[in-house]
C-alpha positions, -999 to +999 in steps of 0.1 A: +672-116-411+655-150-411+667-180-392+653-215-392+663-235-361+656-272-361+655-288-326+657-326-327+656-350-298+640-383-287+608-394-270+589-362-279+615-340-261+616-314-289+578-308-285+582-307-247+609-281-251+587-259-273+558-264-249+580-253-219+593-223-239+557-211-243+545-220-208+575-204-191+569-171-209+602-171-227+585-170-261+564-140-252+594-122-239+614-129-271+585-117-292+584-085-271+621-077-277+628-047-299+636-058-334+618-092-333+596-098-363+587-135-358+592-163-333+570-192-342+573-230-337+562-256-363+561-294-363+573-311-395+548-338-405+575-363-416+597-359-385+579-362-352+611-358-332+619-323-346+605-288-340+612-260-364+615-224-350+612-196-375+630-167-359+631-133-377+648-100-368+650-066-383+688-065-382+719-083-371+722-057-343+688-067-329+697-104-331+730-097-314+712-079-285+689-110-282+719-133-282+733-114-252+701-113-233+695-134-201+669-154-221+696-170-241+709-188-210+674-199-202+669-213-237+702-231-236+693-246-202+660-259-216+678-272-247+702-292-225+674-303-202+657-320-232+689-332-247+683-316-281+705-312-311+703-280-330+707-273-367+706-237-380+698-222-414+703-185-418+690-163-446+699-127-452+686-103-478+710-090-504 
């Protein structure tokens, strides 16, 4: 299961969010969760106010466990702190 999450803000807040996600250790903890395949941030060249997170999990069950983990509240708190909008694209294998 592959998910693209686009975090968009103003005044560089999306990049600040990604930076704090890394420096706080949240990214490393997500990557260590059972079932996580990929959790990587990218910066689109044509949109300096957006950060793309590519998030991949072995199954819906693994993703559900992640969504119910305490880290999700920490991520939501940071997203609110930086006043980010979120757009999600989800891909599943047939």
